[in-house]
CHARMM-style PDB file with segment names, atoms N, HN, CA, C and O in Angstrom:
ATOM      1  N   MET     1      -8.371 -12.752   0.775  1.00  0.00      PROA
ATOM      2  CA  MET     1      -8.620 -11.342   0.946  1.00  0.00      PROA
ATOM      3  C   MET     1      -7.429 -10.707   1.632  1.00  0.00      PROA
ATOM      4  O   MET     1      -6.743 -11.357   2.421  1.00  0.00      PROA
ATOM      5  N   ALA     2      -7.183  -9.470   1.345  1.00  0.00      PROA
ATOM      6  HN  ALA     2      -7.740  -8.942   0.704  1.00  0.00      PROA
ATOM      7  CA  ALA     2      -6.024  -8.776   1.887  1.00  0.00      PROA
ATOM      8  C   ALA     2      -6.198  -8.498   3.370  1.00  0.00      PROA
ATOM      9  O   ALA     2      -7.293  -8.215   3.857  1.00  0.00      PROA
ATOM     10  N   SER     3      -5.081  -8.590   4.062  1.00  0.00      PROA
ATOM     11  HN  SER     3      -4.192  -8.820   3.666  1.00  0.00      PROA
ATOM     12  CA  SER     3      -5.073  -8.245   5.473  1.00  0.00      PROA
ATOM     13  C   SER     3      -5.227  -6.745   5.617  1.00  0.00      PROA
ATOM     14  O   SER     3      -4.959  -6.001   4.674  1.00  0.00      PROA
ATOM     15  N   LYS     4      -5.652  -6.293   6.775  1.00  0.00      PROA
ATOM     16  HN  LYS     4      -5.869  -6.897   7.542  1.00  0.00      PROA
ATOM     17  CA  LYS     4      -5.839  -4.867   6.998  1.00  0.00      PROA
ATOM     18  C   LYS     4      -4.518  -4.177   7.334  1.00  0.00      PROA
ATOM     19  O   LYS     4      -4.489  -2.950   7.436  1.00  0.00      PROA
ATOM     20  N   SER     5      -3.427  -4.918   7.508  1.00  0.00      PROA
ATOM     21  HN  SER     5      -3.451  -5.915   7.425  1.00  0.00      PROA
ATOM     22  CA  SER     5      -2.190  -4.283   7.927  1.00  0.00      PROA
ATOM     23  C   SER     5      -1.049  -4.447   6.941  1.00  0.00      PROA
ATOM     24  O   SER     5      -0.018  -3.795   7.103  1.00  0.00      PROA
ATOM     25  N   ASP     6      -1.186  -5.280   5.937  1.00  0.00      PROA
ATOM     26  HN  ASP     6      -2.024  -5.810   5.806  1.00  0.00      PROA
ATOM     27  CA  ASP     6      -0.090  -5.457   4.995  1.00  0.00      PROA
ATOM     28  C   ASP     6      -0.622  -5.924   3.641  1.00  0.00      PROA
ATOM     29  O   ASP     6      -1.823  -6.134   3.470  1.00  0.00      PROA
ATOM     30  N   TYR     7       0.290  -6.080   2.685  1.00  0.00      PROA
ATOM     31  HN  TYR     7       1.266  -5.909   2.824  1.00  0.00      PROA
ATOM     32  CA  TYR     7      -0.108  -6.465   1.335  1.00  0.00      PROA
ATOM     33  C   TYR     7      -0.543  -7.922   1.278  1.00  0.00      PROA
ATOM     34  O   TYR     7       0.243  -8.810   1.609  1.00  0.00      PROA
ATOM     35  N   PHE     8      -1.758  -8.182   0.872  1.00  0.00      PROA
ATOM     36  HN  PHE     8      -2.396  -7.461   0.603  1.00  0.00      PROA
ATOM     37  CA  PHE     8      -2.297  -9.508   0.567  1.00  0.00      PROA
ATOM     38  C   PHE     8      -2.190 -10.494   1.720  1.00  0.00      PROA
ATOM     39  O   PHE     8      -2.186 -11.702   1.482  1.00  0.00      PROA
ATOM     40  N   GLY     9      -2.102 -10.024   2.959  1.00  0.00      PROA
ATOM     41  HN  GLY     9      -2.105  -9.043   3.151  1.00  0.00      PROA
ATOM     42  CA  GLY     9      -1.991 -10.911   4.100  1.00  0.00      PROA
ATOM     43  C   GLY     9      -0.608 -11.520   4.258  1.00  0.00      PROA
ATOM     44  O   GLY     9      -0.442 -12.489   4.999  1.00  0.00      PROA
ATOM     45  N   LEU    10       0.381 -10.969   3.578  1.00  0.00      PROA
ATOM     46  HN  LEU    10       0.245 -10.182   2.976  1.00  0.00      PROA
ATOM     47  CA  LEU    10       1.745 -11.472   3.671  1.00  0.00      PROA
ATOM     48  C   LEU    10       2.393 -11.001   4.963  1.00  0.00      PROA
ATOM     49  O   LEU    10       1.886 -10.101   5.633  1.00  0.00      PROA
ATOM     50  N   SER    11       3.514 -11.615   5.305  1.00  0.00      PROA
ATOM     51  HN  SER    11       3.926 -12.346   4.761  1.00  0.00      PROA
ATOM     52  CA  SER    11       4.209 -11.226   6.529  1.00  0.00      PROA
ATOM     53  C   SER    11       4.766  -9.808   6.413  1.00  0.00      PROA
ATOM     54  O   SER    11       4.849  -9.245   5.322  1.00  0.00      PROA
ATOM     55  N   TYR    12       5.141  -9.255   7.542  1.00  0.00      PROA
ATOM     56  HN  TYR    12       5.074  -9.713   8.428  1.00  0.00      PROA
ATOM     57  CA  TYR    12       5.672  -7.892   7.582  1.00  0.00      PROA
ATOM     58  C   TYR    12       6.932  -7.764   6.731  1.00  0.00      PROA
ATOM     59  O   TYR    12       7.077  -6.788   5.995  1.00  0.00      PROA
ATOM     60  N   ILE    13       7.833  -8.717   6.815  1.00  0.00      PROA
ATOM     61  HN  ILE    13       7.716  -9.511   7.412  1.00  0.00      PROA
ATOM     62  CA  ILE    13       9.106  -8.641   6.076  1.00  0.00      PROA
ATOM     63  C   ILE    13       8.852  -8.647   4.572  1.00  0.00      PROA
ATOM     64  O   ILE    13       9.441  -7.847   3.846  1.00  0.00      PROA
ATOM     65  N   VAL    14       7.994  -9.525   4.102  1.00  0.00      PROA
ATOM     66  HN  VAL    14       7.516 -10.175   4.692  1.00  0.00      PROA
ATOM     67  CA  VAL    14       7.694  -9.592   2.669  1.00  0.00      PROA
ATOM     68  C   VAL    14       7.001  -8.311   2.218  1.00  0.00      PROA
ATOM     69  O   VAL    14       7.311  -7.778   1.152  1.00  0.00      PROA
ATOM     70  N   SER    15       6.065  -7.815   3.024  1.00  0.00      PROA
ATOM     71  HN  SER    15       5.814  -8.248   3.890  1.00  0.00      PROA
ATOM     72  CA  SER    15       5.376  -6.570   2.683  1.00  0.00      PROA
ATOM     73  C   SER    15       6.343  -5.399   2.663  1.00  0.00      PROA
ATOM     74  O   SER    15       6.219  -4.514   1.817  1.00  0.00      PROA
ATOM     75  N   LEU    16       7.301  -5.377   3.576  1.00  0.00      PROA
ATOM     76  HN  LEU    16       7.402  -6.097   4.263  1.00  0.00      PROA
ATOM     77  CA  LEU    16       8.299  -4.315   3.600  1.00  0.00      PROA
ATOM     78  C   LEU    16       9.170  -4.356   2.350  1.00  0.00      PROA
ATOM     79  O   LEU    16       9.478  -3.313   1.774  1.00  0.00      PROA
ATOM     80  N   ILE    17       9.561  -5.536   1.935  1.00  0.00      PROA
ATOM     81  HN  ILE    17       9.310  -6.383   2.403  1.00  0.00      PROA
ATOM     82  CA  ILE    17      10.364  -5.674   0.707  1.00  0.00      PROA
ATOM     83  C   ILE    17       9.561  -5.187  -0.498  1.00  0.00      PROA
ATOM     84  O   ILE    17      10.101  -4.487  -1.355  1.00  0.00      PROA
ATOM     85  N   LEU    18       8.288  -5.547  -0.574  1.00  0.00      PROA
ATOM     86  HN  LEU    18       7.849  -6.116   0.122  1.00  0.00      PROA
ATOM     87  CA  LEU    18       7.444  -5.078  -1.669  1.00  0.00      PROA
ATOM     88  C   LEU    18       7.253  -3.571  -1.615  1.00  0.00      PROA
ATOM     89  O   LEU    18       7.149  -2.926  -2.658  1.00  0.00      PROA
ATOM     90  N   ALA    19       7.206  -2.999  -0.416  1.00  0.00      PROA
ATOM     91  HN  ALA    19       7.291  -3.523   0.432  1.00  0.00      PROA
ATOM     92  CA  ALA    19       7.034  -1.551  -0.266  1.00  0.00      PROA
ATOM     93  C   ALA    19       8.297  -0.785  -0.642  1.00  0.00      PROA
ATOM     94  O   ALA    19       8.208   0.361  -1.082  1.00  0.00      PROA
ATOM     95  N   ILE    20       9.453  -1.384  -0.480  1.00  0.00      PROA
ATOM     96  HN  ILE    20       9.525  -2.315  -0.122  1.00  0.00      PROA
ATOM     97  CA  ILE    20      10.713  -0.712  -0.803  1.00  0.00      PROA
ATOM     98  C   ILE    20      10.871  -0.514  -2.304  1.00  0.00      PROA
ATOM     99  O   ILE    20      11.404   0.506  -2.743  1.00  0.00      PROA
ATOM    100  N   ILE    21      10.421  -1.462  -3.081  1.00  0.00      PROA
ATOM    101  HN  ILE    21       9.988  -2.291  -2.725  1.00  0.00      PROA
ATOM    102  CA  ILE    21      10.543  -1.389  -4.544  1.00  0.00      PROA
ATOM    103  C   ILE    21       9.389  -0.547  -5.078  1.00  0.00      PROA
ATOM    104  O   ILE    21       8.232  -0.945  -4.940  1.00  0.00      PROA
ATOM    105  N   PRO    22       9.674   0.616  -5.689  1.00  0.00      PROA
ATOM    106  CA  PRO    22       8.589   1.529  -6.093  1.00  0.00      PROA
ATOM    107  C   PRO    22       7.536   0.882  -6.991  1.00  0.00      PROA
ATOM    108  O   PRO    22       6.343   1.053  -6.743  1.00  0.00      PROA
ATOM    109  N   PHE    23       7.936   0.154  -8.013  1.00  0.00      PROA
ATOM    110  HN  PHE    23       8.906   0.015  -8.215  1.00  0.00      PROA
ATOM    111  CA  PHE    23       6.971  -0.414  -8.954  1.00  0.00      PROA
ATOM    112  C   PHE    23       6.033  -1.393  -8.252  1.00  0.00      PROA
ATOM    113  O   PHE    23       4.817  -1.316  -8.426  1.00  0.00      PROA
ATOM    114  N   THR    24       6.583  -2.305  -7.467  1.00  0.00      PROA
ATOM    115  HN  THR    24       7.571  -2.368  -7.326  1.00  0.00      PROA
ATOM    116  CA  THR    24       5.728  -3.280  -6.781  1.00  0.00      PROA
ATOM    117  C   THR    24       4.858  -2.609  -5.734  1.00  0.00      PROA
ATOM    118  O   THR    24       3.724  -3.033  -5.512  1.00  0.00      PROA
ATOM    119  N   SER    25       5.366  -1.574  -5.089  1.00  0.00      PROA
ATOM    120  HN  SER    25       6.288  -1.230  -5.270  1.00  0.00      PROA
ATOM    121  CA  SER    25       4.565  -0.845  -4.108  1.00  0.00      PROA
ATOM    122  C   SER    25       3.363  -0.186  -4.774  1.00  0.00      PROA
ATOM    123  O   SER    25       2.250  -0.255  -4.251  1.00  0.00      PROA
ATOM    124  N   TRP    26       3.576   0.449  -5.918  1.00  0.00      PROA
ATOM    125  HN  TRP    26       4.480   0.505  -6.343  1.00  0.00      PROA
ATOM    126  CA  TRP    26       2.470   1.094  -6.626  1.00  0.00      PROA
ATOM    127  C   TRP    26       1.427   0.082  -7.072  1.00  0.00      PROA
ATOM    128  O   TRP    26       0.228   0.305  -6.899  1.00  0.00      PROA
ATOM    129  N   ILE    27       1.875  -1.025  -7.644  1.00  0.00      PROA
ATOM    130  HN  ILE    27       2.848  -1.206  -7.785  1.00  0.00      PROA
ATOM    131  CA  ILE    27       0.943  -2.043  -8.132  1.00  0.00      PROA
ATOM    132  C   ILE    27       0.218  -2.733  -6.977  1.00  0.00      PROA
ATOM    133  O   ILE    27      -1.006  -2.860  -7.002  1.00  0.00      PROA
ATOM    134  N   CYS    28       0.966  -3.177  -5.965  1.00  0.00      PROA
ATOM    135  HN  CYS    28       1.960  -3.073  -5.944  1.00  0.00      PROA
ATOM    136  CA  CYS    28       0.339  -3.842  -4.816  1.00  0.00      PROA
ATOM    137  C   CYS    28      -0.608  -2.894  -4.084  1.00  0.00      PROA
ATOM    138  O   CYS    28      -1.683  -3.303  -3.645  1.00  0.00      PROA
ATOM    139  N   GLY    29      -0.212  -1.633  -3.954  1.00  0.00      PROA
ATOM    140  HN  GLY    29       0.661  -1.300  -4.310  1.00  0.00      PROA
ATOM    141  CA  GLY    29      -1.072  -0.642  -3.313  1.00  0.00      PROA
ATOM    142  C   GLY    29      -2.363  -0.446  -4.079  1.00  0.00      PROA
ATOM    143  O   GLY    29      -3.437  -0.375  -3.482  1.00  0.00      PROA
ATOM    144  N   ALA    30      -2.268  -0.358  -5.402  1.00  0.00      PROA
ATOM    145  HN  ALA    30      -1.395  -0.415  -5.887  1.00  0.00      PROA
ATOM    146  CA  ALA    30      -3.471  -0.173  -6.221  1.00  0.00      PROA
ATOM    147  C   ALA    30      -4.383  -1.397  -6.137  1.00  0.00      PROA
ATOM    148  O   ALA    30      -5.599  -1.256  -6.008  1.00  0.00      PROA
ATOM    149  N   ILE    31      -3.809  -2.582  -6.210  1.00  0.00      PROA
ATOM    150  HN  ILE    31      -2.821  -2.697  -6.315  1.00  0.00      PROA
ATOM    151  CA  ILE    31      -4.618  -3.806  -6.151  1.00  0.00      PROA
ATOM    152  C   ILE    31      -5.318  -3.935  -4.806  1.00  0.00      PROA
ATOM    153  O   ILE    31      -6.501  -4.270  -4.752  1.00  0.00      PROA
ATOM    154  N   THR    32      -4.588  -3.669  -3.709  1.00  0.00      PROA
ATOM    155  HN  THR    32      -3.627  -3.397  -3.753  1.00  0.00      PROA
ATOM    156  CA  THR    32      -5.228  -3.782  -2.391  1.00  0.00      PROA
ATOM    157  C   THR    32      -6.315  -2.741  -2.213  1.00  0.00      PROA
ATOM    158  O   THR    32      -7.323  -3.016  -1.562  1.00  0.00      PROA
ATOM    159  N   ARG    33      -6.137  -1.545  -2.776  1.00  0.00      PROA
ATOM    160  HN  ARG    33      -5.318  -1.322  -3.305  1.00  0.00      PROA
ATOM    161  CA  ARG    33      -7.186  -0.525  -2.663  1.00  0.00      PROA
ATOM    162  C   ARG    33      -8.406  -0.915  -3.494  1.00  0.00      PROA
ATOM    163  O   ARG    33      -9.536  -0.700  -3.056  1.00  0.00      PROA
ATOM    164  N   PHE    34      -8.203  -1.487  -4.688  1.00  0.00      PROA
ATOM    165  HN  PHE    34      -7.285  -1.663  -5.044  1.00  0.00      PROA
ATOM    166  CA  PHE    34      -9.334  -1.973  -5.475  1.00  0.00      PROA
ATOM    167  C   PHE    34     -10.078  -3.067  -4.713  1.00  0.00      PROA
ATOM    168  O   PHE    34     -11.309  -3.084  -4.708  1.00  0.00      PROA
ATOM    169  N   GLN    35      -9.347  -3.979  -4.067  1.00  0.00      PROA
ATOM    170  HN  GLN    35      -8.347  -3.965  -4.071  1.00  0.00      PROA
ATOM    171  CA  GLN    35      -9.977  -5.048  -3.292  1.00  0.00      PROA
ATOM    172  C   GLN    35     -10.801  -4.501  -2.139  1.00  0.00      PROA
ATOM    173  O   GLN    35     -11.837  -5.066  -1.788  1.00  0.00      PROA
ATOM    174  N   GLU    36     -10.347  -3.404  -1.549  1.00  0.00      PROA
ATOM    175  HN  GLU    36      -9.506  -2.944  -1.834  1.00  0.00      PROA
ATOM    176  CA  GLU    36     -11.065  -2.790  -0.438  1.00  0.00      PROA
ATOM    177  C   GLU    36     -12.225  -1.928  -0.906  1.00  0.00      PROA
ATOM    178  O   GLU    36     -13.005  -1.442  -0.087  1.00  0.00      PROA
ATOM    179  N   GLY    37     -12.349  -1.730  -2.216  1.00  0.00      PROA
ATOM    180  HN  GLY    37     -11.715  -2.125  -2.881  1.00  0.00      PROA
ATOM    181  CA  GLY    37     -13.415  -0.911  -2.758  1.00  0.00      PROA
ATOM    182  C   GLY    37     -13.089   0.574  -2.768  1.00  0.00      PROA
ATOM    183  O   GLY    37     -13.984   1.400  -2.945  1.00  0.00      PROA
ATOM    184  N   LYS    38     -11.836   0.921  -2.582  1.00  0.00      PROA
ATOM    185  HN  LYS    38     -11.109   0.250  -2.438  1.00  0.00      PROA
ATOM    186  CA  LYS    38     -11.402   2.326  -2.575  1.00  0.00      PROA
ATOM    187  C   LYS    38     -10.872   2.673  -3.965  1.00  0.00      PROA
ATOM    188  O   LYS    38      -9.664   2.734  -4.196  1.00  0.00      PROA
ATOM    189  N   ILE    39     -11.806   2.896  -4.875  1.00  0.00      PROA
ATOM    190  HN  ILE    39     -12.787   2.846  -4.688  1.00  0.00      PROA
ATOM    191  CA  ILE    39     -11.477   3.110  -6.280  1.00  0.00      PROA
ATOM    192  C   ILE    39     -10.641   4.371  -6.483  1.00  0.00      PROA
ATOM    193  O   ILE    39      -9.660   4.348  -7.226  1.00  0.00      PROA
ATOM    194  N   VAL    40     -11.016   5.460  -5.838  1.00  0.00      PROA
ATOM    195  HN  VAL    40     -11.813   5.479  -5.234  1.00  0.00      PROA
ATOM    196  CA  VAL    40     -10.281   6.721  -6.007  1.00  0.00      PROA
ATOM    197  C   VAL    40      -8.850   6.575  -5.499  1.00  0.00      PROA
ATOM    198  O   VAL    40      -7.911   7.026  -6.155  1.00  0.00      PROA
ATOM    199  N   ALA    41      -8.679   5.950  -4.343  1.00  0.00      PROA
ATOM    200  HN  ALA    41      -9.442   5.583  -3.811  1.00  0.00      PROA
ATOM    201  CA  ALA    41      -7.339   5.746  -3.791  1.00  0.00      PROA
ATOM    202  C   ALA    41      -6.497   4.875  -4.726  1.00  0.00      PROA
ATOM    203  O   ALA    41      -5.301   5.117  -4.889  1.00  0.00      PROA
ATOM    204  N   ALA    42      -7.110   3.871  -5.334  1.00  0.00      PROA
ATOM    205  HN  ALA    42      -8.082   3.675  -5.202  1.00  0.00      PROA
ATOM    206  CA  ALA    42      -6.376   3.005  -6.265  1.00  0.00      PROA
ATOM    207  C   ALA    42      -5.948   3.773  -7.506  1.00  0.00      PROA
ATOM    208  O   ALA    42      -4.825   3.613  -7.984  1.00  0.00      PROA
ATOM    209  N   ILE    43      -6.836   4.600  -8.024  1.00  0.00      PROA
ATOM    210  HN  ILE    43      -7.748   4.730  -7.636  1.00  0.00      PROA
ATOM    211  CA  ILE    43      -6.495   5.381  -9.226  1.00  0.00      PROA
ATOM    212  C   ILE    43      -5.401   6.392  -8.900  1.00  0.00      PROA
ATOM    213  O   ILE    43      -4.505   6.610  -9.715  1.00  0.00      PROA
ATOM    214  N   LEU    44      -5.458   7.010  -7.724  1.00  0.00      PROA
ATOM    215  HN  LEU    44      -6.186   6.833  -7.061  1.00  0.00      PROA
ATOM    216  CA  LEU    44      -4.411   7.947  -7.320  1.00  0.00      PROA
ATOM    217  C   LEU    44      -3.053   7.263  -7.225  1.00  0.00      PROA
ATOM    218  O   LEU    44      -2.023   7.882  -7.491  1.00  0.00      PROA
ATOM    219  N   ARG    45      -3.050   6.006  -6.852  1.00  0.00      PROA
ATOM    220  HN  ARG    45      -3.887   5.503  -6.636  1.00  0.00      PROA
ATOM    221  CA  ARG    45      -1.790   5.251  -6.791  1.00  0.00      PROA
ATOM    222  C   ARG    45      -1.222   5.024  -8.185  1.00  0.00      PROA
ATOM    223  O   ARG    45      -0.004   5.002  -8.364  1.00  0.00      PROA
ATOM    224  N   LEU    46      -2.087   4.857  -9.163  1.00  0.00      PROA
ATOM    225  HN  LEU    46      -3.076   4.875  -9.018  1.00  0.00      PROA
ATOM    226  CA  LEU    46      -1.628   4.539 -10.509  1.00  0.00      PROA
ATOM    227  C   LEU    46      -1.218   5.772 -11.310  1.00  0.00      PROA
ATOM    228  O   LEU    46      -0.532   5.655 -12.326  1.00  0.00      PROA
ATOM    229  N   ILE    47      -1.638   6.953 -10.855  1.00  0.00      PROA
ATOM    230  HN  ILE    47      -2.196   7.047 -10.030  1.00  0.00      PROA
ATOM    231  CA  ILE    47      -1.273   8.176 -11.581  1.00  0.00      PROA
ATOM    232  C   ILE    47      -0.299   8.998 -10.747  1.00  0.00      PROA
ATOM    233  O   ILE    47       0.414   8.435  -9.916  1.00  0.00      PROA
ATOM    234  N   GLY    48      -0.250  10.255 -10.935  1.00  0.00      PROA
ATOM    235  HN  GLY    48      -0.829  10.713 -11.610  1.00  0.00      PROA
ATOM    236  CA  GLY    48       0.756  11.154 -10.394  1.00  0.00      PROA
ATOM    237  C   GLY    48       1.075  11.091  -8.924  1.00  0.00      PROA
ATOM    238  O   GLY    48       2.212  11.378  -8.551  1.00  0.00      PROA
ATOM    239  N   LEU    49       0.144  10.734  -8.065  1.00  0.00      PROA
ATOM    240  HN  LEU    49      -0.780  10.501  -8.368  1.00  0.00      PROA
ATOM    241  CA  LEU    49       0.430  10.712  -6.641  1.00  0.00      PROA
ATOM    242  C   LEU    49       1.128   9.430  -6.198  1.00  0.00      PROA
ATOM    243  O   LEU    49       1.398   9.251  -5.010  1.00  0.00      PROA
ATOM    244  N   GLY    50       1.415   8.559  -7.119  1.00  0.00      PROA
ATOM    245  HN  GLY    50       1.196   8.705  -8.084  1.00  0.00      PROA
ATOM    246  CA  GLY    50       2.058   7.295  -6.783  1.00  0.00      PROA
ATOM    247  C   GLY    50       3.360   7.456  -6.039  1.00  0.00      PROA
ATOM    248  O   GLY    50       3.618   6.720  -5.086  1.00  0.00      PROA
ATOM    249  N   PHE    51       4.201   8.413  -6.453  1.00  0.00      PROA
ATOM    250  HN  PHE    51       3.992   9.011  -7.227  1.00  0.00      PROA
ATOM    251  CA  PHE    51       5.496   8.601  -5.804  1.00  0.00      PROA
ATOM    252  C   PHE    51       5.331   9.106  -4.379  1.00  0.00      PROA
ATOM    253  O   PHE    51       6.009   8.627  -3.469  1.00  0.00      PROA
ATOM    254  N   ILE    52       4.447  10.059  -4.176  1.00  0.00      PROA
ATOM    255  HN  ILE    52       3.896  10.449  -4.915  1.00  0.00      PROA
ATOM    256  CA  ILE    52       4.221  10.609  -2.835  1.00  0.00      PROA
ATOM    257  C   ILE    52       3.677   9.523  -1.905  1.00  0.00      PROA
ATOM    258  O   ILE    52       4.140   9.382  -0.773  1.00  0.00      PROA
ATOM    259  N   LEU    53       2.709   8.768  -2.378  1.00  0.00      PROA
ATOM    260  HN  LEU    53       2.333   8.882  -3.298  1.00  0.00      PROA
ATOM    261  CA  LEU    53       2.134   7.706  -1.559  1.00  0.00      PROA
ATOM    262  C   LEU    53       3.133   6.583  -1.312  1.00  0.00      PROA
ATOM    263  O   LEU    53       3.075   5.920  -0.276  1.00  0.00      PROA
ATOM    264  N   TRP    54       4.046   6.366  -2.250  1.00  0.00      PROA
ATOM    265  HN  TRP    54       4.093   6.905  -3.091  1.00  0.00      PROA
ATOM    266  CA  TRP    54       5.096   5.362  -2.054  1.00  0.00      PROA
ATOM    267  C   TRP    54       5.983   5.754  -0.878  1.00  0.00      PROA
ATOM    268  O   TRP    54       6.303   4.917  -0.034  1.00  0.00      PROA
ATOM    269  N   VAL    55       6.374   7.004  -0.820  1.00  0.00      PROA
ATOM    270  HN  VAL    55       6.114   7.684  -1.505  1.00  0.00      PROA
ATOM    271  CA  VAL    55       7.222   7.481   0.274  1.00  0.00      PROA
ATOM    272  C   VAL    55       6.476   7.368   1.607  1.00  0.00      PROA
ATOM    273  O   VAL    55       7.046   6.921   2.602  1.00  0.00      PROA
ATOM    274  N   VAL    56       5.214   7.770   1.625  1.00  0.00      PROA
ATOM    275  HN  VAL    56       4.751   8.133   0.816  1.00  0.00      PROA
ATOM    276  CA  VAL    56       4.417   7.683   2.850  1.00  0.00      PROA
ATOM    277  C   VAL    56       4.246   6.225   3.273  1.00  0.00      PROA
ATOM    278  O   VAL    56       4.410   5.904   4.450  1.00  0.00      PROA
ATOM    279  N   ASP    57       3.920   5.338   2.329  1.00  0.00      PROA
ATOM    280  HN  ASP    57       3.787   5.599   1.373  1.00  0.00      PROA
ATOM    281  CA  ASP    57       3.790   3.916   2.645  1.00  0.00      PROA
ATOM    282  C   ASP    57       5.083   3.359   3.222  1.00  0.00      PROA
ATOM    283  O   ASP    57       5.059   2.620   4.206  1.00  0.00      PROA
ATOM    284  N   LEU    58       6.191   3.705   2.623  1.00  0.00      PROA
ATOM    285  HN  LEU    58       6.209   4.306   1.823  1.00  0.00      PROA
ATOM    286  CA  LEU    58       7.479   3.194   3.072  1.00  0.00      PROA
ATOM    287  C   LEU    58       7.781   3.658   4.501  1.00  0.00      PROA
ATOM    288  O   LEU    58       8.216   2.860   5.332  1.00  0.00      PROA
ATOM    289  N   ILE    59       7.557   4.917   4.783  1.00  0.00      PROA
ATOM    290  HN  ILE    59       7.203   5.565   4.108  1.00  0.00      PROA
ATOM    291  CA  ILE    59       7.794   5.442   6.132  1.00  0.00      PROA
ATOM    292  C   ILE    59       6.876   4.761   7.148  1.00  0.00      PROA
ATOM    293  O   ILE    59       7.317   4.383   8.234  1.00  0.00      PROA
ATOM    294  N   LEU    60       5.594   4.606   6.789  1.00  0.00      PROA
ATOM    295  HN  LEU    60       5.236   4.913   5.907  1.00  0.00      PROA
ATOM    296  CA  LEU    60       4.656   3.960   7.704  1.00  0.00      PROA
ATOM    297  C   LEU    60       4.965   2.478   7.910  1.00  0.00      PROA
ATOM    298  O   LEU    60       4.813   1.962   9.017  1.00  0.00      PROA
ATOM    299  N   MET    61       5.398   1.793   6.852  1.00  0.00      PROA
ATOM    300  HN  MET    61       5.522   2.212   5.953  1.00  0.00      PROA
ATOM    301  CA  MET    61       5.753   0.383   6.990  1.00  0.00      PROA
ATOM    302  C   MET    61       6.928   0.211   7.949  1.00  0.00      PROA
ATOM    303  O   MET    61       6.950  -0.732   8.740  1.00  0.00      PROA
ATOM    304  N   ILE    62       7.889   1.102   7.884  1.00  0.00      PROA
ATOM    305  HN  ILE    62       7.871   1.868   7.242  1.00  0.00      PROA
ATOM    306  CA  ILE    62       9.067   0.991   8.741  1.00  0.00      PROA
ATOM    307  C   ILE    62       8.745   1.380  10.184  1.00  0.00      PROA
ATOM    308  O   ILE    62       9.199   0.724  11.121  1.00  0.00      PROA
ATOM    309  N   THR    63       7.966   2.444  10.362  1.00  0.00      PROA
ATOM    310  HN  THR    63       7.598   2.977   9.600  1.00  0.00      PROA
ATOM    311  CA  THR    63       7.717   2.948  11.714  1.00  0.00      PROA
ATOM    312  C   THR    63       6.562   2.258  12.433  1.00  0.00      PROA
ATOM    313  O   THR    63       6.663   1.970  13.625  1.00  0.00      PROA
ATOM    314  N   SER    64       5.460   1.988  11.720  1.00  0.00      PROA
ATOM    315  HN  SER    64       5.378   2.222  10.751  1.00  0.00      PROA
ATOM    316  CA  SER    64       4.281   1.447  12.408  1.00  0.00      PROA
ATOM    317  C   SER    64       3.859   0.071  11.929  1.00  0.00      PROA
ATOM    318  O   SER    64       2.901  -0.501  12.450  1.00  0.00      PROA
ATOM    319  N   LYS    65       4.565  -0.470  10.938  1.00  0.00      PROA
ATOM    320  HN  LYS    65       5.343  -0.006  10.515  1.00  0.00      PROA
ATOM    321  CA  LYS    65       4.262  -1.789  10.367  1.00  0.00      PROA
ATOM    322  C   LYS    65       2.887  -1.867   9.717  1.00  0.00      PROA
ATOM    323  O   LYS    65       2.285  -2.940   9.661  1.00  0.00      PROA
ATOM    324  N   HSD    66       2.383  -0.729   9.223  1.00  0.00      PROA
ATOM    325  HN  HSD    66       2.871   0.142   9.269  1.00  0.00      PROA
ATOM    326  CA  HSD    66       1.106  -0.691   8.512  1.00  0.00      PROA
ATOM    327  C   HSD    66       1.250   0.173   7.267  1.00  0.00      PROA
ATOM    328  O   HSD    66       1.968   1.173   7.276  1.00  0.00      PROA
ATOM    329  N   ILE    67       0.560  -0.217   6.190  1.00  0.00      PROA
ATOM    330  HN  ILE    67      -0.024  -1.029   6.182  1.00  0.00      PROA
ATOM    331  CA  ILE    67       0.535   0.628   5.016  1.00  0.00      PROA
ATOM    332  C   ILE    67      -0.520   1.694   5.201  1.00  0.00      PROA
ATOM    333  O   ILE    67      -1.376   1.581   6.079  1.00  0.00      PROA
ATOM    334  N   LEU    68      -0.466   2.716   4.391  1.00  0.00      PROA
ATOM    335  HN  LEU    68       0.229   2.807   3.678  1.00  0.00      PROA
ATOM    336  CA  LEU    68      -1.355   3.866   4.529  1.00  0.00      PROA
ATOM    337  C   LEU    68      -2.813   3.464   4.380  1.00  0.00      PROA
ATOM    338  O   LEU    68      -3.197   2.855   3.381  1.00  0.00      PROA
ATOM    339  N   ARG    69      -3.618   3.803   5.369  1.00  0.00      PROA
ATOM    340  HN  ARG    69      -3.306   4.298   6.180  1.00  0.00      PROA
ATOM    341  CA  ARG    69      -5.070   3.611   5.323  1.00  0.00      PROA
ATOM    342  C   ARG    69      -5.706   4.945   5.629  1.00  0.00      PROA
ATOM    343  O   ARG    69      -5.600   5.439   6.751  1.00  0.00      PROA
ATOM    344  N   LEU    70      -6.369   5.541   4.645  1.00  0.00      PROA
ATOM    345  HN  LEU    70      -6.455   5.140   3.733  1.00  0.00      PROA
ATOM    346  CA  LEU    70      -6.983   6.840   4.855  1.00  0.00      PROA
ATOM    347  C   LEU    70      -8.263   6.762   5.665  1.00  0.00      PROA
ATOM    348  O   LEU    70      -8.596   7.695   6.395  1.00  0.00      PROA
ATOM    349  N   LEU    71      -8.977   5.661   5.543  1.00  0.00      PROA
ATOM    350  HN  LEU    71      -8.707   4.903   4.949  1.00  0.00      PROA
ATOM    351  CA  LEU    71     -10.219   5.464   6.290  1.00  0.00      PROA
ATOM    352  C   LEU    71     -10.126   4.148   7.054  1.00  0.00      PROA
ATOM    353  O   LEU    71      -9.659   3.155   6.496  1.00  0.00      PROA
ATOM    354  N   PRO    72     -10.554   4.110   8.309  1.00  0.00      PROA
ATOM    355  CA  PRO    72     -10.515   2.839   9.040  1.00  0.00      PROA
ATOM    356  C   PRO    72     -11.494   1.847   8.429  1.00  0.00      PROA
ATOM    357  O   PRO    72     -12.629   2.184   8.092  1.00  0.00      PROA
ATOM    358  N   VAL    73     -11.021   0.622   8.297  1.00  0.00      PROA
ATOM    359  HN  VAL    73     -10.099   0.348   8.571  1.00  0.00      PROA
ATOM    360  CA  VAL    73     -11.866  -0.434   7.706  1.00  0.00      PROA
ATOM    361  C   VAL    73     -11.945  -1.586   8.661  1.00  0.00      PROA
ATOM    362  OT1 VAL    73     -12.603  -2.585   8.371  1.00  0.00      PROA
TER     363      VAL     73
END
C-alpha cells in the first residue's frame, strides 16, 4: 500500500525523481489517488489539470517532502 507521504512507499529521493518527470508524476499521482479511493482526484490528474498539479506536487515535494494531499488521510 502507498505511503501517506510519497509515491508507493518509496524513499524521498526516488519519489522526488519521479515527481520531476512530468509523465511519471502524472501516472504515479493518478495510481496513488486511485489506491486511496480518491477517484475524482485521480481523474483530474489524467486530464487537463495534470500540468497544474504536477507543478504543485513538485514544489511540495521539494519544500515539505510530501505530495499534494487535498484531504487528510
